[in-house]
C-alpha positions in Angstrom: 0.0 0.0 0.0 2.8 2.4 0.9 4.5 1.7 -2.5 1.2 2.4 -4.2 0.9 5.8 -2.4 4.4 6.7 -3.4 3.7 6.0 -7.1 0.6 8.2 -7.1 0.8 11.5 -9.1 1.7 14.5 -7.1 -1.7 16.1 -7.4 -3.4 13.0 -6.1 -1.1 12.9 -3.1 -2.0 16.5 -2.3 -5.7 15.7 -2.6 -5.2 12.8 -0.1 -3.6 15.2 2.3 -6.4 17.7 1.9 -9.0 15.1 2.7 -7.0 13.7 5.6 -6.5 17.2 7.1 -10.3 17.9 6.7 -11.2 14.8 8.7 -8.5 15.5 11.3 -9.4 19.2 11.8 -13.1 18.4 12.3 -12.2 15.5 14.7 -9.9 17.7 16.7 -12.7 20.4 17.1 -15.2 17.8 18.3 -12.5 16.4 20.7 -11.8 20.0 22.0 -15.4 20.6 22.8 -15.7 17.2 24.4 -12.6 17.7 26.6 -13.8 21.1 27.7 -17.4 20.1 28.5 -16.6 16.7 29.9 -18.9 14.6 27.7 -19.1 13.6 24.0 -20.3 16.7 22.2 -21.9 17.2 18.8 -22.6 20.8 17.7 -26.1 22.1 16.9 -27.5 25.2 15.2 -24.8 27.7 14.3 -21.9 25.9 15.9 -22.2 23.0 13.4 -21.1 25.4 10.6 -18.2 26.6 12.8 -17.0 23.0 13.3 -17.5 21.5 9.9 -16.4 24.7 8.1 -13.0 24.7 9.8 -11.3 23.1 6.8 -12.4 26.0 4.6 -10.6 28.4 7.0 -7.5 26.1 7.3 -6.9 25.3 3.6 -6.0 28.7 2.3 -3.7 29.2 5.3 -2.0 25.8 4.9 -1.5 26.4 1.2 0.0 29.8 1.8 2.5 28.2 4.3 3.5 25.5 1.8 2.1 22.5 3.7 1.0 20.8 0.5 4.2 21.7 -1.5 6.5 19.8 1.0 7.5 16.3 0.0 6.5 14.2 3.0 9.4 11.8 2.7 11.9 14.7 3.2 10.2 17.0 5.7 12.6 18.5 8.2 12.7 21.3 10.8 11.7 24.1 8.3 8.6 22.2 7.3 7.7 21.5 11.0 8.1 25.2 11.8 5.8 26.1 8.9 3.3 23.7 10.4 3.5 25.5 13.7 3.0 28.8 12.1 0.1 27.6 9.8 -1.8 25.8 12.6 -1.4 28.7 15.0 -2.7 31.2 12.5 -5.6 28.9 11.6 -6.5 28.4 15.3 -6.5 32.1 15.8 -8.7 32.8 12.8 -11.1 30.0 13.7 -11.5 31.3 17.2 -12.3 34.8 16.0 -14.8 33.3 13.5 -16.4 31.1 16.2 -17.0 34.0 18.5 -18.6 36.0 15.7 -20.8 33.3 14.3 -22.0 31.3 17.3 -24.8 33.1 19.0 -24.0 31.7 22.4 -20.3 31.9 21.8 -17.8 29.2 22.5 -15.7 28.5 25.6 -12.4 30.3 25.2 -10.5 27.3 26.4 -11.8 25.4 23.4 -9.7 27.7 21.2 -6.5 26.8 23.2 -7.3 23.1 23.2 -8.0 23.1 19.5 -4.6 24.8 18.8 -2.7 22.3 20.9 -4.5 19.2 19.5 -4.2 20.5 15.9 -0.5 21.0 16.3 -0.1 17.5 17.5 -2.3 15.9 14.9 -1.4 17.9 11.8 2.3 17.7 12.6 2.2 14.2 14.0 0.4 12.6 11.0 3.1 14.0 8.7 5.9 12.7 10.9 4.4 9.3 11.0 3.8 9.4 7.2 7.5 10.3 6.7 8.6 7.4 8.9 6.4 5.0 6.9 7.3 6.3 3.5 11.1 6.4 4.2 11.1 2.7 5.3 10.5 3.0 9.0 9.2 -0.6 9.0 12.2 -1.7 6.9 14.5 -0.1 9.5 12.9 -2.1 12.2 13.3 -5.2 10.1 16.9 -4.4 9.4 17.7 -4.1 13.1 15.8 -7.4 13.6 18.3 -9.0 11.3 17.1 -9.0 7.7 19.4 -9.7 4.8 21.2 -6.4 4.2 24.8 -5.2 4.4 25.6 -3.9 7.9 27.5 -0.6 7.6 29.7 1.3 10.0 30.2 4.9 9.2 33.7 6.4 10.0 33.0 10.1 10.8 30.1 11.5 12.8 30.2 14.9 11.1 27.7 16.5 8.7 28.8 14.2 5.8 28.5 11.1 8.0 25.0 12.1 9.2 23.8 12.8 5.7 25.2 9.5 4.5 23.4 7.6 7.3 20.2 9.4 6.3 20.7 8.2 2.7 21.5 4.7 3.8 18.3 4.5 5.9 16.3 5.0 2.7 18.1 2.0 1.1 17.0 -1.6 1.2 20.6 -2.9 0.7 22.3 -1.2 3.6 21.8 -1.0 7.3 23.8 1.6 9.2 24.7 0.1 12.6 26.9 2.8 14.2 29.5 5.5 13.9 33.3 5.6 14.5 34.8 9.0 15.3 38.1 10.3 16.6 36.5 13.0 18.7 36.4 12.0 22.4 33.6 14.5 22.9 31.3 12.5 20.6 32.3 9.0 21.6 29.6 7.3 23.8 26.8 9.5 22.5 24.2 8.8 19.8 23.2 10.3 16.5 20.0 9.2 14.7 19.7 6.4 17.3 23.2 5.0 16.4 26.0 4.7 18.9 29.3 6.6 18.3 32.3 4.3 19.1 35.9 5.0 19.7 38.7 4.3 17.2 40.5 2.2 19.8 37.6 -0.2 20.0 37.2 -0.7 16.2 38.1 -4.3 16.2 35.5 -5.2 18.9 33.0 -3.0 17.2 33.3 -4.7 13.9 33.0 -8.1 15.5 30.1 -7.2 17.9 28.0 -5.4 15.2 28.9 -8.0 12.5 30.0 -5.2 10.2 30.2 -5.9 6.4 31.3 -2.5 5.2 33.1 0.6 6.6 32.3 3.8 4.9 34.7 6.7 5.5 32.6 9.9 5.5 35.4 12.5 6.1 35.7 14.3 2.8 37.8 17.3 4.2 40.6 15.3 5.7 44.1 15.2 4.2 45.3 12.2 2.2 47.8 11.4 4.9 45.0 11.2 7.5 42.9 9.1 5.1 45.8 6.7 4.7 46.1 6.4 8.4 42.4 5.4 8.7 42.7 2.9 5.9 45.7 1.3 7.5 43.7 0.9 10.7 40.9 -0.8 8.8 43.1 -3.0 6.6 43.6 -6.0 8.9 39.8 -6.6 9.2 37.7 -8.5 6.6 35.4 -5.5 5.8 34.8 -3.8 2.5 36.0 -0.2 2.7 34.7 2.7 0.7 35.1 6.4 0.9 33.4 9.7 0.1 35.3 11.9 -2.4 36.8 15.2 -1.4 34.9 18.3 -0.5 35.2 19.9 -3.9 33.6 16.9 -5.5 30.7 16.9 -3.0 30.1 20.6 -3.5 27.4 19.7 -6.0 24.9 18.9 -3.3 23.7 16.3 -0.8 25.7 13.3 0.1 24.3 10.1 -1.4 25.1 6.5 -1.7 26.2 7.1 -5.3 29.0 9.3 -4.1 30.7 6.4 -2.4 33.7 4.9 -4.2 36.1 2.0 -3.5 39.3 2.9 -1.8 41.6 4.1 -4.6 45.4 3.8 -5.0 45.4 7.6 -4.3 44.0 6.9 -0.9 46.6 4.1 -0.3 49.5 6.4 -1.3 48.4 9.1 1.2 50.3 11.6 -0.9 49.4 15.3 -0.3 49.4 17.5 -3.4 51.5 20.7 -3.3 49.6 23.8 -4.5 50.8 24.8 -8.0 52.7 28.0 -8.8 50.1 29.7 -11.0 52.7 31.9 -12.8 54.6 28.8 -13.9 51.5 27.1 -15.1 50.5 29.9 -17.4 54.0 31.0 -18.5 54.3 28.9 -21.7 50.5 28.5 -22.3 48.5 31.7 -21.7 47.8 33.5 -25.0 50.0 31.1 -27.0 49.6 28.4 -29.6 50.4 25.1 -28.0 50.8 21.7 -29.5 50.6 18.3 -27.7 51.9 15.3 -29.6 50.3 12.0 -28.5 47.3 14.1 -27.6 45.0 11.0 -27.3 47.1 9.1 -24.8 46.9 9.0 -21.0 49.4 11.8 -20.4 48.7 13.7 -23.6 44.9 13.9 -23.1 45.4 15.2 -19.5 47.9 17.7 -20.7 45.2 19.0 -23.1 42.5 19.1 -20.4 44.8 21.3 -18.2 46.1 23.5 -21.0 42.6 24.6 -22.1 42.0 25.9 -18.6 45.1 28.1 -18.7 44.1 30.6 -21.3 45.6 28.9 -24.4 45.1 30.8 -27.6 45.0 27.7 -29.8 45.6 24.1 -28.9 46.9 21.7 -31.6 46.0 18.0 -30.9 48.6 16.0 -32.8 47.9 12.2 -32.8 48.4 9.3 -35.2 45.5 7.2 -33.7 42.3 8.4 -35.3 40.0 7.0 -32.6 42.0 8.5 -29.8 42.1 11.9 -31.6 38.4 11.8 -32.2 37.7 11.1 -28.5 39.9 13.9 -27.1 38.7 16.4 -29.7 35.1 15.6 -29.0 35.7 16.0 -25.2 37.5 19.4 -25.5 35.4 20.8 -28.4 32.3 20.7 -26.2 33.5 24.2 -25.1 32.7 26.2 -28.3 34.8 29.1 -27.1 38.1 27.1 -27.4 40.2 27.0 -30.6 41.0 23.3 -31.0 42.8 21.9 -34.1 42.8 18.1 -34.4 45.7 17.0 -36.6 46.2 13.4 -37.7 49.9 12.7 -38.2 52.9 10.7 -37.1 55.9 12.2 -35.3 58.0 10.2 -37.8 56.9 12.6 -40.5 59.1 15.6 -39.9 57.6 17.6 -42.8 54.1 17.1 -41.4 55.2 18.3 -37.9 57.1 21.3 -39.4 54.1 22.3 -41.6 51.8 22.2 -38.6 54.1 24.3 -36.5 54.7 26.9 -39.2 51.0 27.1 -40.3 49.6 27.8 -36.8 52.7 29.6 -35.3 53.2 27.1 -32.5 55.2 28.5 -29.5 55.1 25.5 -27.1 55.3 21.8 -27.7 54.6 19.1 -25.1 56.0 15.9 -26.7 54.1 13.0 -25.2 54.0 10.7 -28.2 55.9 7.6 -27.4 55.6 3.8 -27.0 55.8 3.3 -23.2 54.7 -0.3 -22.5 57.9 -2.2 -21.6 57.2 -5.7 -22.8 55.4 -4.4 -25.9 58.4 -2.4 -27.0 60.7 -5.3 -26.2 58.6 -7.5 -28.6 58.6 -4.7 -31.2 62.0 -3.2 -30.6 62.7 -1.6 -34.0 59.4 0.3 -34.0 60.0 1.4 -30.4 63.4 2.7 -31.3 62.1 4.4 -34.5 59.1 6.1 -32.8 60.7 7.1 -29.4 64.1 8.2 -30.7 63.7 9.4 -34.2 60.1 10.6 -33.6 61.5 12.8 -30.9 64.3 14.0 -33.1 61.9 14.9 -36.0 59.7 16.9 -33.6 62.7 18.7 -32.1 64.2 19.6 -35.5 60.8 20.7 -36.8 60.5 22.9 -33.7 63.8 24.5 -34.4 63.0 25.1 -38.0 59.6 26.7 -37.1 61.1 28.9 -34.2 59.1 27.2 -31.5 60.0 28.8 -28.2 59.7 25.8 -25.8 59.8 22.0 -26.3 59.1 19.7 -23.3 59.7 16.0 -23.5 57.7 13.6 -21.3 60.3 11.2 -20.1 60.4 8.3 -17.6 62.3 6.9 -14.7 62.9 3.8 -16.9 65.5 6.0 -18.7 67.8 5.7 -15.7 70.2 2.8 -16.0 67.7 1.1 -18.2 67.2 -2.7 -18.4 64.8 -2.6 -21.3 64.6 -1.2 -24.9 61.9 1.3 -24.0 64.0 2.9 -21.2 67.1 3.0 -23.4 65.1 4.8 -26.2 63.8 7.4 -23.8 67.3 8.0 -22.4 68.6 8.5 -26.0 65.6 10.9 -26.7 66.8 12.9 -23.7 70.3 12.9 -25.0 69.1 14.1 -28.4 67.4 17.1 -26.8 70.4 17.8 -24.6 72.7 17.9 -27.7 70.3 20.0 -29.7 69.9 22.5 -26.8 73.7 22.9 -26.8 73.8 23.3 -30.6 71.3 26.2 -30.9 69.4 28.7 -28.9 66.1 29.2 -30.9 64.2 26.6 -29.0 64.5 25.8 -25.3 64.5 22.0 -24.8 63.7 20.4 -21.4 62.8 16.9 -20.2 60.6 15.9 -17.3 61.3 12.5 -15.8 58.8 10.7 -13.6 57.6 7.2 -12.7 54.3 5.3 -13.1 51.0 7.3 -13.3 47.8 5.8 -11.9 45.2 4.3 -14.2 47.2 5.0 -17.3 47.1 2.5 -20.2 48.8 -0.7 -19.0 48.7 0.3 -15.3 48.7 -2.5 -12.8 46.0 -0.9 -10.6 43.0 -1.5 -13.0 44.3 -5.0 -13.6 44.4 -5.8 -9.9 40.9 -4.4 -9.4 39.5 -6.5 -12.2 41.2 -9.7 -11.0 39.9 -9.2 -7.4 36.3 -8.8 -8.8 36.8 -12.0 -10.7 37.9 -13.9 -7.6 41.6 -14.0 -8.5 44.3 -14.9 -8.8 46.0 -11.5 -8.6 49.2 -11.6 -10.7 52.3 -10.0 -9.3 55.6 -10.4 -11.2 57.9 -10.6 -8.2 57.4 -10.5 -4.4 60.1 -7.8 -4.1 59.2 -5.5 -7.0 58.6 -1.8 -6.1 57.4 1.2 -8.1 56.8 4.9 -7.7 53.3 6.2 -8.3 51.7 9.5 -9.0 48.2 10.6 -10.3 48.0 11.6 -13.9 46.6 15.1 -13.1 49.4 15.8 -10.6 52.1 14.6 -12.9 50.9 16.7 -15.8 50.5 19.8 -13.5 54.2 19.4 -12.5 55.3 18.8 -16.1 53.8 22.1 -17.1 55.5 23.9 -14.2 58.8 22.2 -14.8 58.8 23.1 -18.5 58.3 26.7 -17.6 61.5 26.7 -15.6 63.6 25.3 -18.5 66.6 27.3 -19.7 67.8 24.8 -22.3 68.8 21.2 -22.0 67.4 20.8 -18.5 66.5 17.4 -17.1 63.8 17.8 -14.5 62.9 15.0 -12.0 59.6 14.9 -10.2 59.5 13.9 -6.5 57.5 10.7 -6.6 57.4 10.2 -2.9 58.1 6.8 -1.4 58.2 3.7 -3.6 55.4 1.2 -3.2 55.8 -2.6 -2.9 53.5 -4.0 -5.5 53.0 -7.2 -3.5 51.9 -5.2 -0.4 49.6 -3.1 -2.6 47.9 -6.2 -4.0 47.3 -7.5 -0.5 45.9 -4.2 0.7 43.5 -4.0 -2.3 42.3 -7.5 -1.5 41.7 -6.9 2.2 40.0 -3.5 1.6 37.6 -5.2 -0.7 36.4 -7.2 2.3 38.2 -10.3 1.3 41.1 -12.3 2.6 44.4 -13.3 0.9 44.5 -17.0 0.2 48.0 -18.5 0.9 49.6 -21.4 2.8 48.9 -19.9 6.2 45.3 -19.1 5.2 44.1 -21.8 2.7 40.5 -20.8 3.2 41.1 -17.3 2.0 39.3 -15.7 -0.9 41.8 -14.4 -3.4 45.2 -15.9 -4.2 48.3 -13.9 -5.3 50.2 -15.6 -8.1 53.8 -14.6 -8.8 54.5 -14.8 -12.5 58.1 -13.7 -12.7 59.6 -10.5 -14.3 58.5 -9.8 -17.8 61.1 -9.1 -20.6 63.0 -5.9 -19.8 61.4 -5.4 -16.4 63.4 -4.7 -13.3 62.7 -4.9 -9.6 63.0 -1.2 -8.9 63.2 2.1 -10.8 65.4 5.1 -10.2 65.0 8.8 -11.1 68.6 10.0 -11.2 71.6 8.7 -13.1 74.2 10.7 -11.2 74.2 12.3 -7.8 74.1 15.9 -9.0 70.7 17.4 -8.3 69.5 20.8 -7.2 66.3 22.2 -6.0 64.0 24.5 -8.0 61.4 27.0 -7.0 58.9 24.1 -6.7 59.2 21.7 -3.8 58.4 18.6 -5.9 60.6 19.4 -8.9 64.4 18.9 -9.0 66.9 19.8 -11.7 69.4 17.0 -12.5 72.9 17.5 -14.1 73.8 14.4 -16.2 76.4 13.4 -18.8 75.6 13.9 -22.4 77.1 13.5 -25.9 77.7 16.5 -28.1 75.8 16.6 -31.3 78.9 15.8 -33.4 79.4 12.5 -31.6 75.7 11.6 -31.2 74.8 12.3 -34.8 77.0 9.6 -36.3 75.7 6.9 -33.9 72.2 8.0 -34.7 72.8 7.5 -38.4 74.0 4.0 -37.8 71.0 3.3 -35.5 68.6 4.6 -38.2 70.1 2.3 -40.8 69.9 -0.7 -38.4 66.1 0.2 -37.9 65.6 0.3 -41.7 67.4 -3.1 -42.1 65.6 -4.6 -39.1 69.1 -5.6 -37.8 68.0 -6.4 -34.2 71.4 -7.5 -33.0 73.1 -4.3 -34.2 70.3 -2.3 -32.7 71.0 -3.9 -29.3 74.8 -3.2 -29.7 74.2 0.4 -30.6 71.8 1.1 -27.8 74.4 -0.3 -25.3 77.0 1.9 -26.9 75.0 5.1 -26.7 73.6 4.5 -23.2 76.5 3.2 -21.0 74.1 2.3 -18.2 72.0 0.1 -20.4 72.1 -3.5 -19.1 69.5 -5.6 -20.9 67.5 -7.8 -18.5 66.8 -10.3 -21.3 68.0 -11.5 -24.6 66.5 -10.1 -27.8 62.8 -11.1 -27.9 61.5 -9.1 -30.8 58.7 -11.1 -32.5 60.4 -10.9 -35.9 63.9 -11.6 -34.7 65.6 -14.7 -36.0 68.9 -15.5 -34.3 71.8 -15.9 -36.7 74.3 -18.7 -36.1 
């Protein structure tokens, strides 16, 4: 029946309330006279019109105060106050009308009794209706032990209270209590739920049979969030969080706002505020080109560039589908000047023509093959694209008098053990040599580690494997990696490029390295599951160690040498590293180019090791087309 009422059209619900209020108001008046006179009273003569005409007095007043506009399921203090005002005004008007109409008058105490009873009845029926319509019966059933997920809310502030309110309307979730750090709140109740201490969290989870813990503290720092997550990690409960305050600014907290604990939460890394002057220096009012604009880094570069007052943004991409996607996303803002250009960085004339046609002043070169095993299996293409693609773009920039050229590099360029890392180090060396050779274009390189949720990232893979019940595949129990979010990395890249003087190698502070094995275990436990191993054979998800892939190493580094200096940004360092002058580098590059054309994989390996002294291949040549000569 309740569901049928909820499904009624709005106008029919209002008519139901009008009819109910009419019956209640008349009943209250009869009760008021009966209470005053001490016997059951039914009006006669003129008083009958005073009693049965009461709804005609009340309805215009109730409509004016919005009693029929309010949605019963969501009435709060403001609506209750409107009821008090409306009923009080009605009782006063009715009393005056009663004294004027009734020949014998009416007892004055009846007016007072009518006012009190009307307040109780008109307000009470709405409160009861709200309780029923918002699942009051279901809440009782939940507490009695129906089949729903029992939820503990971490944080008894405004966000936590709003979240509990949303959960109470849900059939799937049953809030059973709060956890809060404030000693002033611990031991008290909110919305009928006890607030427990953080110190008793283990007993609380066991006692209340908690299935999920929801962290409802959107304004805390990432470090604080990490501390909370680490406290919850040992327990077999699914953990979710509310996003930050800025993301919740759109309105009320709801169940849909909840998200799984992300790698960002696990890192606990606090973002440093950007230097706005550095952000806009090479972008505001200028024509900017991003190569590889459809990739993970390239597309984020484009998103941030359009917010910095760029005059025209050139999207240069060889993948048609990726170019279409990023162009469609950015072109939704009709005020932006976006130019989608299909092209390969291996076509120097094409890059030069684009730069000259549009008068490009800044280039962010993000076009590269970055997946280590994939480049190892296709080494000649990786070398051609990453090294000679970078050279072609750099030479085109010089010819077109581009002011600034920023290369997106990688920590895998430091003492590389794979072809991809070696190609990125040579790309750096090409720009270092060209910077020394000329002064038209300022070249700089920004080196950083893994970015979260990029193509090929391990985090989405782990998440998918956990949902499928495992196994979660980790290459080696000792492997570690640096991580940073894509938006933060891009923001730092833009600022680093603005500090370039020519030939600079910038290194981003990636924070502490993360053990991938420990990360996998955390993700499993925070999903409410247990790791399955020898000590816990009844666990849910197994971790399988698959061994290092071709070219992969246990840990990454950000510096080749020890010479590093600070910059005006706390998370950006400037490295001083050895290089080859263009005269020496050019001849080796020519040989490397011929080896690419001839698909001479053995010579390619030799030349890479010659150009990059720190290159120590982790595996033999595994190119798919390679045939070992005897």
